[in-house]
Z-matrix of the N, CA and C atoms (Angstrom, degrees):
N
C 1 1.464
C 2 1.509 1 107.08
N 3 1.424 2 116.96 1 137.31
C 4 1.444 3 122.45 2 176.64
C 5 1.513 4 110.95 3 -81.72
N 6 1.329 5 115.07 4 136.88
C 7 1.470 6 116.83 5 -177.72
C 8 1.606 7 106.26 6 -143.24
N 9 1.328 8 113.31 7 141.57
C 10 1.452 9 120.92 8 175.76
C 11 1.521 10 111.68 9 -137.06
N 12 1.369 11 115.07 10 152.71
C 13 1.378 12 119.33 11 176.82
C 14 1.523 13 108.46 12 -114.48
N 15 1.325 14 114.85 13 135.77
C 16 1.467 15 119.46 14 -174.43
C 17 1.549 16 108.11 15 -135.21
N 18 1.302 17 118.18 16 140.61
C 19 1.388 18 123.46 17 176.12
C 20 1.528 19 111.66 18 -116.32
N 21 1.344 20 119.85 19 145.71
C 22 1.428 21 122.01 20 -178.11
C 23 1.557 22 105.72 21 -160.09
N 24 1.399 23 117.85 22 179.82
C 25 1.405 24 121.21 23 179.46
C 26 1.530 25 114.51 24 -58.29
N 27 1.295 26 116.66 25 -44.22
C 28 1.493 27 123.26 26 -179.86
C 29 1.529 28 108.46 27 -125.98
N 30 1.322 29 114.89 28 166.89
C 31 1.453 30 122.97 29 176.02
C 32 1.525 31 110.10 30 -61.02
N 33 1.300 32 113.04 31 -44.93
C 34 1.545 33 120.79 32 -177.93
C 35 1.521 34 109.77 33 -55.50
N 36 1.397 35 114.94 34 -51.05
C 37 1.457 36 119.68 35 -177.31
C 38 1.565 37 111.19 36 -66.14
N 39 1.268 38 117.66 37 -31.75
C 40 1.431 39 120.11 38 -175.73
C 41 1.554 40 108.11 39 -73.65
N 42 1.397 41 116.60 40 -37.90
C 43 1.417 42 120.23 41 177.49
C 44 1.499 43 112.03 42 -66.49
N 45 1.401 44 117.13 43 -40.54
C 46 1.435 45 119.63 44 -179.11
C 47 1.551 46 110.30 45 -66.25
N 48 1.365 47 117.82 46 -37.15
C 49 1.418 48 120.14 47 178.68
C 50 1.515 49 110.04 48 -64.44
N 51 1.324 50 119.18 49 -41.20
C 52 1.407 51 126.46 50 178.99
C 53 1.469 52 112.88 51 -60.95
N 54 1.388 53 115.51 52 -45.51
C 55 1.502 54 123.14 53 -179.45
C 56 1.472 55 109.00 54 -62.44
N 57 1.406 56 117.70 55 -36.93
C 58 1.439 57 118.85 56 -175.12
C 59 1.506 58 107.91 57 -74.92
N 60 1.284 59 119.86 58 -34.93
C 61 1.475 60 120.63 59 178.59
C 62 1.505 61 111.20 60 -68.70
N 63 1.275 62 116.40 61 -36.29
C 64 1.479 63 122.49 62 -176.37
C 65 1.577 64 111.32 63 -83.77
N 66 1.369 65 113.11 64 -17.21
C 67 1.432 66 114.83 65 -175.90
C 68 1.583 67 116.51 66 66.16
N 69 1.353 68 113.28 67 31.45
C 70 1.441 69 117.49 68 -172.89
C 71 1.616 70 107.43 69 -123.13
N 72 1.343 71 113.55 70 160.39
C 73 1.448 72 120.25 71 172.05
C 74 1.549 73 111.72 72 -89.35
N 75 1.323 74 119.96 73 171.86
C 76 1.432 75 120.26 74 -174.46
C 77 1.529 76 111.89 75 -68.95
N 78 1.338 77 115.43 76 -30.49
C 79 1.469 78 117.86 77 -178.18
C 80 1.505 79 113.52 78 -78.29
N 81 1.373 80 118.03 79 -1.47
C 82 1.432 81 124.07 80 -179.10
C 83 1.562 82 112.03 81 -105.13
N 84 1.312 83 115.53 82 8.49
C 85 1.439 84 117.97 83 -177.49
C 86 1.514 85 112.03 84 -137.63
N 87 1.373 86 115.34 85 162.37
C 88 1.497 87 121.82 86 172.21
C 89 1.510 88 106.14 87 -110.05
N 90 1.299 89 119.40 88 130.89
C 91 1.433 90 122.88 89 -173.56
C 92 1.530 91 110.73 90 -115.39
N 93 1.353 92 118.27 91 126.84
C 94 1.472 93 123.25 92 178.33
C 95 1.496 94 108.49 93 -121.44
N 96 1.332 95 116.15 94 124.42
C 97 1.448 96 120.15 95 177.40
C 98 1.458 97 109.31 96 -84.92
N 99 1.332 98 119.51 97 111.51
C 100 1.449 99 123.75 98 179.57
C 101 1.494 100 113.07 99 -85.03
N 102 1.359 101 116.71 100 -33.57
C 103 1.444 102 120.80 101 176.47
C 104 1.497 103 106.50 102 -152.47
N 105 1.347 104 117.46 103 122.51
C 106 1.489 105 122.94 104 -175.37
C 107 1.536 106 109.75 105 -78.27
N 108 1.295 107 120.11 106 -9.17
C 109 1.408 108 121.61 107 -179.34
C 110 1.589 109 113.90 108 80.43
N 111 1.370 110 113.32 109 13.88
C 112 1.482 111 117.87 110 -177.17
C 113 1.511 112 112.53 111 -64.30
N 114 1.307 113 117.20 112 -33.56
C 115 1.449 114 120.50 113 -174.87
C 116 1.614 115 112.37 114 -83.49
N 117 1.277 116 118.20 115 12.46
C 118 1.438 117 122.82 116 176.75
C 119 1.562 118 110.77 117 97.72
N 120 1.300 119 118.86 118 -7.28
C 121 1.472 120 120.33 119 175.29
C 122 1.560 121 108.56 120 -81.96
N 123 1.323 122 112.56 121 173.10
C 124 1.543 123 116.05 122 173.21
C 125 1.452 124 111.00 123 -74.08
N 126 1.330 125 114.29 124 150.87
C 127 1.509 126 119.64 125 179.27
C 128 1.556 127 104.96 126 -71.47
N 129 1.296 128 113.66 127 147.82
C 130 1.459 129 119.72 128 177.49
C 131 1.546 130 109.88 129 -132.35
N 132 1.348 131 115.68 130 130.97
C 133 1.468 132 119.79 131 -178.30
C 134 1.537 133 111.65 132 -129.64
N 135 1.218 134 122.64 133 153.92
C 136 1.416 135 129.25 134 169.11
C 137 1.477 136 111.29 135 -111.22
N 138 1.329 137 119.70 136 119.73
C 139 1.473 138 122.42 137 -177.07
C 140 1.479 139 108.78 138 -115.82
N 141 1.312 140 118.79 139 120.28
C 142 1.463 141 125.23 140 -174.99
C 143 1.503 142 108.83 141 -113.58
N 144 1.364 143 117.57 142 128.70
C 145 1.448 144 120.42 143 174.47
C 146 1.509 145 110.92 144 -74.90
N 147 1.324 146 116.77 145 129.18
C 148 1.413 147 124.35 146 -177.66
C 149 1.512 148 109.35 147 -110.51
N 150 1.410 149 111.79 148 116.29
C 151 1.459 150 116.19 149 179.27
C 152 1.533 151 108.98 150 -81.54
N 153 1.235 152 118.71 151 164.47
C 154 1.515 153 121.34 152 178.52
C 155 1.525 154 110.48 153 -55.70
N 156 1.342 155 117.48 154 -42.08
C 157 1.406 156 124.58 155 -174.80
C 158 1.555 157 111.48 156 -69.00
N 159 1.406 158 114.29 157 -24.57
C 160 1.499 159 118.97 158 -175.52
C 161 1.474 160 110.80 159 -96.75
N 162 1.283 161 124.51 160 -8.59
C 163 1.460 162 124.32 161 -169.48
C 164 1.483 163 112.83 162 -61.98
N 165 1.306 164 115.60 163 -36.71
C 166 1.511 165 122.18 164 -178.38
C 167 1.549 166 108.81 165 -66.51
N 168 1.295 167 117.25 166 -25.69
C 169 1.475 168 118.69 167 -173.85
C 170 1.520 169 112.76 168 -96.28
N 171 1.331 170 116.79 169 -5.78
C 172 1.464 171 119.77 170 -173.88
C 173 1.532 172 104.55 171 -95.29
N 174 1.374 173 114.35 172 128.06
C 175 1.484 174 121.50 173 174.41
C 176 1.494 175 108.02 174 -80.53
N 177 1.408 176 117.16 175 160.09
C 178 1.391 177 119.60 176 177.20
C 179 1.528 178 111.67 177 -61.83
N 180 1.369 179 119.97 178 144.36
C 181 1.412 180 120.10 179 -174.36
C 182 1.524 181 114.04 180 -62.07
N 183 1.334 182 114.61 181 136.70
C 184 1.523 183 119.77 182 -179.30
C 185 1.521 184 111.28 183 -75.76
N 186 1.335 185 115.98 184 102.41
C 187 1.485 186 118.20 185 -178.58
C 188 1.604 187 107.56 186 -97.77
N 189 1.346 188 115.03 187 67.46
C 190 1.396 189 122.84 188 176.58
C 191 1.532 190 115.94 189 60.62
N 192 1.354 191 117.29 190 23.37
C 193 1.475 192 119.48 191 -176.95
C 194 1.503 193 110.26 192 -63.50
N 195 1.372 194 118.67 193 -33.64
C 196 1.462 195 119.42 194 179.51
C 197 1.461 196 110.61 195 -63.56
N 198 1.298 197 120.42 196 -30.03
C 199 1.459 198 125.17 197 -173.81
C 200 1.566 199 111.26 198 -86.74
N 201 1.346 200 117.03 199 -25.24
C 202 1.493 201 118.30 200 -176.04
C 203 1.442 202 115.46 201 -103.21
N 204 1.317 203 119.12 202 -4.65
C 205 1.504 204 122.09 203 174.38
C 206 1.511 205 112.35 204 73.07
N 207 1.312 206 112.83 205 -166.98
C 208 1.493 207 119.09 206 -170.92
C 209 1.561 208 111.71 207 -65.43
N 210 1.379 209 114.52 208 -47.22
C 211 1.441 210 117.90 209 -177.91
C 212 1.528 211 112.12 210 -59.28
N 213 1.350 212 118.40 211 -45.74
C 214 1.425 213 124.51 212 178.83
C 215 1.527 214 112.90 213 -62.59
N 216 1.339 215 116.52 214 -41.36
C 217 1.465 216 117.79 215 -179.08
C 218 1.547 217 110.36 216 -72.25
N 219 1.346 218 117.90 217 -36.99
C 220 1.457 219 118.71 218 176.84
C 221 1.571 220 113.07 219 -65.50
N 222 1.354 221 112.31 220 -45.82
C 223 1.478 222 119.90 221 179.63
C 224 1.517 223 111.09 222 -59.79
N 225 1.367 224 117.78 223 -42.39
C 226 1.475 225 117.78 224 179.57
C 227 1.569 226 109.52 225 -67.82
N 228 1.278 227 118.57 226 -38.95
C 229 1.511 228 118.95 227 -179.23
C 230 1.464 229 111.58 228 -66.24
N 231 1.387 230 120.42 229 -38.65
C 232 1.455 231 124.26 230 -178.08
C 233 1.562 232 108.07 231 -70.97
N 234 1.363 233 116.62 232 -40.47
C 235 1.445 234 117.36 233 -179.94
C 236 1.488 235 111.29 234 -66.81
N 237 1.337 236 118.18 235 -42.87
C 238 1.499 237 117.81 236 176.37
C 239 1.459 238 113.50 237 -59.36
N 240 1.360 239 116.84 238 -36.02
C 241 1.466 240 119.45 239 177.82
C 242 1.501 241 111.25 240 -67.18
N 243 1.330 242 119.48 241 -40.16
C 244 1.423 243 126.33 242 177.06
C 245 1.519 244 109.44 243 -57.90
N 246 1.394 245 115.94 244 -53.44
C 247 1.440 246 121.56 245 177.76
C 248 1.524 247 115.67 246 -57.17
N 249 1.370 248 115.37 247 -37.50
C 250 1.411 249 119.28 248 179.03
C 251 1.535 250 110.44 249 -70.34
N 252 1.285 251 120.66 250 -35.36
C 253 1.412 252 123.70 251 175.86
C 254 1.528 253 110.93 252 -68.39
N 255 1.300 254 118.05 253 -27.57
C 256 1.440 255 122.71 254 -179.60
C 257 1.573 256 110.14 255 -88.41
N 258 1.284 257 113.86 256 2.66
C 259 1.475 258 123.17 257 -179.40
C 260 1.512 259 110.72 258 59.85
N 261 1.363 260 117.30 259 42.48
C 262 1.465 261 121.67 260 179.73
C 263 1.545 262 104.44 261 -115.56
N 264 1.320 263 112.62 262 124.33
C 265 1.471 264 119.71 263 -178.46
C 266 1.528 265 109.25 264 -98.28
N 267 1.356 266 118.71 265 112.57
C 268 1.433 267 121.43 266 -177.12
C 269 1.519 268 110.78 267 -156.25
N 270 1.307 269 115.85 268 170.23
C 271 1.477 270 118.92 269 179.53
C 272 1.569 271 106.45 270 -108.24
N 273 1.308 272 114.51 271 141.18
C 274 1.452 273 121.40 272 179.91
C 275 1.506 274 107.92 273 -119.46
N 276 1.336 275 116.82 274 123.83
C 277 1.411 276 126.65 275 175.87
C 278 1.470 277 115.03 276 -114.85
N 279 1.352 278 120.07 277 127.40
C 280 1.444 279 122.69 278 -176.91
C 281 1.487 280 109.77 279 -102.74
N 282 1.308 281 112.20 280 130.94
C 283 1.543 282 117.88 281 175.37
C 284 1.556 283 109.12 282 -127.66
N 285 1.272 284 115.98 283 138.09
C 286 1.471 285 121.23 284 -178.77
C 287 1.530 286 111.11 285 -108.98
N 288 1.307 287 115.60 286 131.76
C 289 1.498 288 119.27 287 176.03
C 290 1.569 289 108.73 288 -120.08
N 291 1.242 290 115.87 289 148.16
C 292 1.522 291 119.31 290 175.10
C 293 1.436 292 109.63 291 -127.45
N 294 1.359 293 118.25 292 132.88
C 295 1.466 294 123.87 293 178.36
C 296 1.521 295 106.79 294 -134.77
N 297 1.361 296 117.11 295 146.46
C 298 1.521 297 122.32 296 178.08
C 299 1.506 298 108.51 297 -58.86
N 300 1.343 299 116.16 298 136.43
C 301 1.439 300 123.22 299 177.73
C 302 1.494 301 108.54 300 -90.18
N 303 1.409 302 113.87 301 171.09
C 304 1.472 303 119.39 302 -174.46
C 305 1.540 304 108.97 303 -72.35
N 306 1.333 305 118.57 304 -21.37
C 307 1.502 306 122.76 305 -174.28
C 308 1.524 307 108.01 306 -103.00
N 309 1.257 308 119.07 307 17.77
C 310 1.502 309 124.02 308 173.37
C 311 1.550 310 109.16 309 83.76
N 312 1.385 311 114.70 310 5.87
C 313 1.510 312 114.57 311 175.14
C 314 1.522 313 108.95 312 -94.90
N 315 1.349 314 114.31 313 -174.89
C 316 1.466 315 119.85 314 -177.62
C 317 1.499 316 110.06 315 -114.69
N 318 1.376 317 115.39 316 120.91
C 319 1.427 318 119.31 317 177.69
C 320 1.483 319 113.42 318 -89.23
N 321 1.293 320 119.11 319 128.01
C 322 1.458 321 123.40 320 -179.78
C 323 1.498 322 110.90 321 -108.20
N 324 1.336 323 114.02 322 132.17
C 325 1.486 324 121.85 323 178.94
C 326 1.526 325 107.06 324 -122.76
N 327 1.315 326 117.45 325 131.97
C 328 1.490 327 120.86 326 173.96
C 329 1.537 328 105.52 327 -109.03
N 330 1.406 329 111.43 328 124.15
C 331 1.477 330 119.29 329 173.23
C 332 1.443 331 110.22 330 -103.63
N 333 1.266 332 118.11 331 129.92
C 334 1.456 333 124.55 332 175.82
C 335 1.517 334 106.97 333 -107.16
N 336 1.382 335 112.70 334 118.52
C 337 1.433 336 120.09 335 -178.71
C 338 1.606 337 107.05 336 -98.71
N 339 1.377 338 114.77 337 119.35
C 340 1.453 339 116.88 338 175.25
C 341 1.432 340 108.31 339 -103.12
N 342 1.400 341 115.91 340 127.12
C 343 1.404 342 124.95 341 -179.78
C 344 1.497 343 111.52 342 -136.53
N 345 1.352 344 114.97 343 165.17
C 346 1.496 345 116.38 344 168.73
C 347 1.524 346 111.66 345 97.07
N 348 1.357 347 120.20 346 -18.81
C 349 1.468 348 119.53 347 -179.51
C 350 1.507 349 110.81 348 -76.99
N 351 1.354 350 118.11 349 159.88
C 352 1.430 351 118.58 350 179.02
C 353 1.512 352 110.87 351 -71.56
N 354 1.352 353 115.53 352 167.95
C 355 1.455 354 119.83 353 -171.66
C 356 1.552 355 114.25 354 -63.91
N 357 1.368 356 114.42 355 -34.44
C 358 1.465 357 119.05 356 177.25
C 359 1.491 358 109.51 357 -63.74
N 360 1.314 359 119.26 358 -45.00
C 361 1.476 360 119.42 359 -177.30
C 362 1.501 361 111.00 360 -68.63
N 363 1.326 362 118.28 361 -37.43
C 364 1.437 363 122.19 362 177.88
C 365 1.517 364 111.35 363 -63.75
N 366 1.337 365 116.48 364 -40.24
C 367 1.444 366 122.67 365 175.64
C 368 1.544 367 112.47 366 -60.33
N 369 1.324 368 117.17 367 -43.04
C 370 1.456 369 126.35 368 -178.79
C 371 1.617 370 105.71 369 -63.42
N 372 1.382 371 114.61 370 -45.43
C 373 1.526 372 115.19 371 -176.62
C 374 1.481 373 110.80 372 -69.05
N 375 1.353 374 119.71 373 -34.29
C 376 1.458 375 120.84 374 -179.67
C 377 1.504 376 114.54 375 -77.26
N 378 1.335 377 114.91 376 -45.62
C 379 1.494 378 116.86 377 177.45
C 380 1.484 379 111.28 378 76.25
N 381 1.380 380 114.70 379 179.91
C 382 1.474 381 119.50 380 179.68
C 383 1.507 382 111.02 381 -70.01
N 384 1.315 383 114.98 382 120.84
C 385 1.449 384 125.45 383 -179.93
C 386 1.575 385 110.18 384 52.60
N 387 1.348 386 114.26 385 34.71
C 388 1.458 387 118.95 386 176.46
C 389 1.502 388 117.65 387 74.36
N 390 1.388 389 117.06 388 14.29
C 391 1.399 390 119.65 389 -177.84
C 392 1.562 391 114.43 390 -64.35
N 393 1.367 392 113.29 391 -42.38
C 394 1.497 393 117.40 392 176.66
C 395 1.470 394 111.63 393 -62.73
N 396 1.317 395 117.42 394 -39.09
C 397 1.429 396 124.44 395 -179.05
C 398 1.517 397 111.02 396 -61.44
N 399 1.306 398 115.24 397 -43.71
C 400 1.504 399 121.95 398 177.01
C 401 1.462 400 111.19 399 -61.05
N 402 1.334 401 115.75 400 -43.43
C 403 1.445 402 118.95 401 178.01
C 404 1.466 403 114.65 402 -65.74
N 405 1.318 404 118.65 403 -38.76
C 406 1.462 405 125.26 404 174.06
C 407 1.495 406 108.45 405 -60.81
N 408 1.307 407 117.40 406 -44.22
C 409 1.515 408 118.90 407 -178.74
C 410 1.486 409 107.62 408 -67.37
N 411 1.299 410 122.74 409 -40.97
C 412 1.458 411 118.28 410 -178.55
C 413 1.484 412 110.60 411 -66.53
N 414 1.355 413 117.80 412 -41.21
C 415 1.482 414 119.37 413 -179.83
C 416 1.635 415 108.22 414 -61.40
N 417 1.257 416 117.05 415 -40.14
C 418 1.480 417 122.09 416 -179.80
C 419 1.466 418 107.75 417 -63.80
N 420 1.229 419 120.84 418 -49.14
C 421 1.507 420 122.93 419 -178.83
C 422 1.514 421 109.64 420 -61.30
N 423 1.358 422 118.80 421 -37.12
C 424 1.447 423 123.24 422 178.40
C 425 1.576 424 107.96 423 -63.41
N 426 1.289 425 118.14 424 -53.19
C 427 1.474 426 123.12 425 179.13
C 428 1.528 427 112.03 426 -58.71
N 429 1.313 428 118.12 427 -43.68
C 430 1.404 429 117.66 428 178.16
C 431 1.500 430 114.42 429 -66.97
N 432 1.325 431 117.05 430 -37.19
C 433 1.475 432 119.78 431 178.05
C 434 1.520 433 114.77 432 -61.86
N 435 1.326 434 114.67 433 -29.76
C 436 1.488 435 118.10 434 176.01
C 437 1.593 436 111.63 435 -72.17
N 438 1.282 437 115.42 436 -20.80
C 439 1.518 438 119.15 437 175.40
C 440 1.481 439 113.10 438 -86.70
N 441 1.309 440 118.57 439 -37.54
C 442 1.483 441 122.14 440 -173.38
C 443 1.512 442 109.94 441 -105.27
N 444 1.322 443 122.61 442 -2.37
C 445 1.476 444 125.06 443 176.69
C 446 1.466 445 116.09 444 63.15
N 447 1.328 446 113.89 445 28.47
C 448 1.525 447 117.80 446 172.88
C 449 1.527 448 105.66 447 -160.87
N 450 1.366 449 115.40 448 161.92
C 451 1.473 450 119.60 449 -176.91
C 452 1.486 451 107.53 450 -82.11
N 453 1.290 452 121.86 451 118.38
C 454 1.413 453 125.36 452 -178.93
C 455 1.542 454 112.57 453 -87.43
N 456 1.247 455 115.56 454 168.08
C 457 1.493 456 121.65 455 175.15
C 458 1.541 457 106.86 456 -112.06
N 459 1.364 458 113.40 457 88.12
C 460 1.434 459 119.31 458 -178.60
C 461 1.547 460 108.39 459 -114.42
N 462 1.269 461 118.01 460 128.84
C 463 1.449 462 123.23 461 -179.71
C 464 1.515 463 109.13 462 -114.80
N 465 1.301 464 121.58 463 132.58
C 466 1.416 465 126.31 464 178.34
C 467 1.532 466 109.80 465 -108.37
N 468 1.341 467 114.88 466 126.73
C 469 1.467 468 121.10 467 179.34
C 470 1.530 469 107.62 468 -121.61
N 471 1.276 470 120.40 469 128.86
C 472 1.479 471 124.95 470 -179.16
C 473 1.477 472 107.56 471 -112.83
N 474 1.346 473 114.77 472 117.98
C 475 1.489 474 121.06 473 176.15
C 476 1.508 475 112.66 474 56.09
N 477 1.331 476 115.83 475 34.47
C 478 1.498 477 119.78 476 176.93
C 479 1.559 478 110.08 477 67.03
N 480 1.372 479 118.73 478 22.06
C 481 1.437 480 119.82 479 -178.83
C 482 1.508 481 113.52 480 -61.86
N 483 1.350 482 115.76 481 -40.12
C 484 1.490 483 119.58 482 -178.88
C 485 1.559 484 110.30 483 -65.32
N 486 1.353 485 115.06 484 -41.14
C 487 1.391 486 117.32 485 -177.35
C 488 1.576 487 110.35 486 -64.15
N 489 1.413 488 113.22 487 -45.27
C 490 1.426 489 116.75 488 177.39
C 491 1.492 490 113.49 489 -62.18
N 492 1.427 491 117.99 490 -39.33
C 493 1.384 492 121.37 491 176.30
C 494 1.516 493 114.40 492 -64.12
N 495 1.370 494 115.82 493 -35.91
C 496 1.446 495 121.24 494 177.23
C 497 1.503 496 109.80 495 -62.47
N 498 1.320 497 118.72 496 -48.43
C 499 1.464 498 122.22 497 179.80
C 500 1.528 499 112.33 498 -61.14
N 501 1.317 500 114.00 499 -38.38
C 502 1.480 501 121.35 500 178.09
C 503 1.557 502 111.69 501 -62.62
N 504 1.319 503 113.98 502 -43.38
C 505 1.445 504 121.96 503 -178.83
C 506 1.508 505 111.30 504 -68.47
N 507 1.282 506 116.29 505 -42.95
C 508 1.445 507 122.77 506 177.81
C 509 1.557 508 111.45 507 -59.78
N 510 1.317 509 114.04 508 -46.37
C 511 1.433 510 119.34 509 175.99
C 512 1.524 511 111.92 510 -59.89
N 513 1.369 512 116.66 511 -45.81
C 514 1.447 513 119.78 512 -179.07
C 515 1.539 514 109.14 513 -62.61
N 516 1.316 515 114.94 514 -39.89
C 517 1.522 516 118.75 515 -177.69
C 518 1.502 517 108.87 516 -61.86
N 519 1.320 518 116.54 517 -45.48
C 520 1.472 519 118.84 518 -178.81
C 521 1.551 520 114.83 519 -65.63
N 522 1.391 521 112.56 520 -34.80
C 523 1.503 522 116.31 521 179.53
C 524 1.539 523 109.95 522 -70.50
N 525 1.402 524 116.29 523 -41.83
C 526 1.392 525 118.21 524 -179.87
C 527 1.502 526 111.50 525 -69.33
N 528 1.298 527 118.63 526 -33.13
C 529 1.511 528 119.92 527 177.74
C 530 1.484 529 109.56 528 -65.68
N 531 1.268 530 118.70 529 -37.67
C 532 1.529 531 122.70 530 177.88
C 533 1.497 532 108.74 531 -62.15
N 534 1.408 533 116.87 532 -42.27
C 535 1.463 534 119.82 533 -178.23
C 536 1.570 535 111.02 534 -67.07
N 537 1.312 536 114.70 535 -36.37
C 538 1.447 537 118.79 536 178.05
C 539 1.520 538 108.59 537 -65.82
N 540 1.288 539 120.05 538 -39.39
C 541 1.511 540 122.82 539 177.26
C 542 1.529 541 110.77 540 -63.21
N 543 1.303 542 116.02 541 -41.19
C 544 1.456 543 120.57 542 -176.77
C 545 1.515 544 111.69 543 -71.55
N 546 1.347 545 118.64 544 -42.27
C 547 1.463 546 122.09 545 -174.99
C 548 1.580 547 113.06 546 -93.30
N 549 1.327 548 116.88 547 -22.47
C 550 1.447 549 119.21 548 -178.81
C 551 1.512 550 111.30 549 77.08
N 552 1.397 551 117.55 550 11.72
C 553 1.477 552 120.57 551 -174.91
C 554 1.488 553 107.42 552 -118.82
N 555 1.339 554 118.24 553 147.65
C 556 1.506 555 123.11 554 178.90
C 557 1.535 556 107.79 555 -72.26
N 558 1.328 557 112.07 556 150.77
C 559 1.473 558 120.28 557 174.63
C 560 1.564 559 109.62 558 -126.77
N 561 1.324 560 109.78 559 135.24
C 562 1.507 561 116.59 560 179.40
C 563 1.533 562 107.36 561 -100.31
N 564 1.314 563 118.84 562 127.75
C 565 1.420 564 123.14 563 173.06
C 566 1.513 565 112.03 564 -85.68
N 567 1.368 566 111.13 565 169.04
C 568 1.507 567 119.52 566 178.05
C 569 1.523 568 112.32 567 -64.46
N 570 1.382 569 117.21 568 153.71
C 571 1.471 570 118.30 569 175.95
C 572 1.527 571 113.28 570 -53.75
N 573 1.329 572 115.05 571 139.69
C 574 1.450 573 119.59 572 -177.89
C 575 1.480 574 111.28 573 -139.23
N 576 1.326 575 115.78 574 153.68
C 577 1.414 576 122.34 575 174.19
C 578 1.549 577 109.89 576 -64.97
N 579 1.374 578 119.55 577 161.62
C 580 1.461 579 121.44 578 -176.50
C 581 1.469 580 113.29 579 -57.65
N 582 1.390 581 119.10 580 -42.65
C 583 1.410 582 121.71 581 -175.41
C 584 1.555 583 109.26 582 -70.91
N 585 1.236 584 119.97 583 -29.83
C 586 1.469 585 125.23 584 176.41
C 587 1.565 586 110.44 585 -69.86
N 588 1.322 587 113.31 586 -43.26
C 589 1.528 588 115.31 587 177.28
C 590 1.515 589 110.08 588 -63.75
N 591 1.321 590 116.65 589 -35.63
C 592 1.530 591 118.76 590 178.65
C 593 1.492 592 109.51 591 -63.83
N 594 1.315 593 120.70 592 -37.39
C 595 1.408 594 124.01 593 -177.91
C 596 1.583 595 109.12 594 -62.48
N 597 1.337 596 113.07 595 -44.71
C 598 1.489 597 117.18 596 177.88
C 599 1.505 598 112.48 597 -64.53
N 600 1.340 599 117.43 598 -45.68
C 601 1.455 600 122.89 599 177.62
C 602 1.521 601 111.25 600 -54.71
N 603 1.316 602 116.03 601 -48.89
C 604 1.519 603 120.78 602 -179.91
C 605 1.543 604 109.89 603 -65.49
N 606 1.340 605 117.31 604 -40.71
C 607 1.505 606 118.95 605 -177.70
C 608 1.472 607 110.22 606 -59.82
N 609 1.288 608 122.87 607 -32.02
C 610 1.503 609 127.90 608 -176.60
C 611 1.457 610 114.80 609 -107.58
N 612 1.347 611 117.96 610 7.67
C 613 1.446 612 121.62 611 -176.82
C 614 1.528 613 114.10 612 -61.65
N 615 1.300 614 114.51 613 -36.11
C 616 1.536 615 119.21 614 -178.75
C 617 1.454 616 114.45 615 -87.94
N 618 1.342 617 117.76 616 -1.77
C 619 1.497 618 120.47 617 -178.29
C 620 1.577 619 108.87 618 -87.10
N 621 1.297 620 115.56 619 109.20
C 622 1.493 621 119.42 620 -175.99
C 623 1.502 622 113.77 621 -81.26
N 624 1.360 623 116.32 622 -6.78
C 625 1.525 624 117.72 623 -179.12
C 626 1.535 625 108.94 624 -86.71
N 627 1.337 626 120.77 625 -8.52
C 628 1.481 627 119.21 626 -179.55
C 629 1.565 628 104.31 627 -142.93
N 630 1.322 629 113.69 628 169.94
C 631 1.512 630 118.07 629 167.69
C 632 1.498 631 105.97 630 -146.16
N 633 1.318 632 113.85 631 161.40
C 634 1.516 633 122.18 632 -174.26
C 635 1.515 634 108.62 633 -120.21
N 636 1.352 635 113.94 634 147.95
C 637 1.435 636 121.22 635 175.91
C 638 1.613 637 107.47 636 -144.61
N 639 1.348 638 116.37 637 149.83
C 640 1.403 639 117.86 638 175.37
C 641 1.513 640 110.36 639 -95.81
N 642 1.334 641 114.79 640 145.72
C 643 1.483 642 121.53 641 -177.76
C 644 1.496 643 108.81 642 -139.08
N 645 1.362 644 116.83 643 146.18
C 646 1.448 645 123.97 644 179.23
C 647 1.503 646 110.60 645 102.73
N 648 1.351 647 111.97 646 -173.70
C 649 1.482 648 120.17 647 -176.46
C 650 1.537 649 109.37 648 -134.91
N 651 1.347 650 116.93 649 145.92
C 652 1.433 651 122.57 650 174.78
C 653 1.463 652 114.70 651 57.77
N 654 1.327 653 114.93 652 -133.15
C 655 1.461 654 121.77 653 -172.61
C 656 1.557 655 108.84 654 -71.58
N 657 1.363 656 119.40 655 -17.25
C 658 1.451 657 121.84 656 -179.92
C 659 1.486 658 113.63 657 -94.47
N 660 1.328 659 115.52 658 11.52
C 661 1.450 660 120.03 659 179.11
C 662 1.543 661 110.33 660 -67.16
N 663 1.335 662 117.08 661 132.89
C 664 1.464 663 121.34 662 -173.23
C 665 1.589 664 109.07 663 -132.91
N 666 1.258 665 111.83 664 162.41
C 667 1.523 666 118.37 665 172.67
C 668 1.530 667 109.70 666 -99.48
N 669 1.353 668 111.64 667 137.43
C 670 1.536 669 114.06 668 171.15
C 671 1.488 670 109.09 669 -117.97
N 672 1.285 671 116.44 670 130.84
C 673 1.485 672 123.71 671 178.65
C 674 1.521 673 107.88 672 -96.80
N 675 1.352 674 118.40 673 121.23
C 676 1.422 675 124.99 674 -179.61
C 677 1.468 676 111.89 675 -110.49
N 678 1.328 677 118.00 676 149.33
C 679 1.489 678 120.51 677 170.30
C 680 1.574 679 107.87 678 -70.17
N 681 1.304 680 114.71 679 144.13
C 682 1.457 681 119.33 680 179.80
C 683 1.523 682 109.77 681 -57.59
N 684 1.331 683 115.72 682 145.11
C 685 1.414 684 118.40 683 179.62
C 686 1.535 685 114.34 684 -82.08
């Protein structure tokens, strides 16, 4: 079987480059994600041509399951099944991160990166201001929790939307903080989801000239940036 390894900015781009070089369609190859590019490096994939005679001997491509453990493997499998039922053709890569918890334990978060779908499908999965993406993520966590008997921390990112949104929110936070410093008056931001408010809080946490607080209830909860007292 012919196999090549290709690196690119994203998993989807690497796969497309490999398919072009091999002259094959997606259903004629097995795809293994060797590096998702999560750490800032380029994504790396191995694409292997699967002949009809070899298909029975080829195992499903290992998408970092060894690295993400049971929760990550189950979450990826369920999300791929959901996408298939939605008739969305995409690649799902699972990445596990560990951070120290407040109680001295270790908090694990599995991020599922969805790439390779067309722009219309990605737009449908994301929805207005990420509302559909949040609903999809909640549904996925609910389905995974029934399998592992605990509430997991699974994040779904489509086409790097969350990364772009994070960068946008961090930029907004810094601009509004500068305005607060200049005017000496507090500024209230637009309503945000909990994870988005956390991004803003963290972006300004080290700025001693201002401080942030959340105000409001439910979906109308907002962040207010105040000048330091």
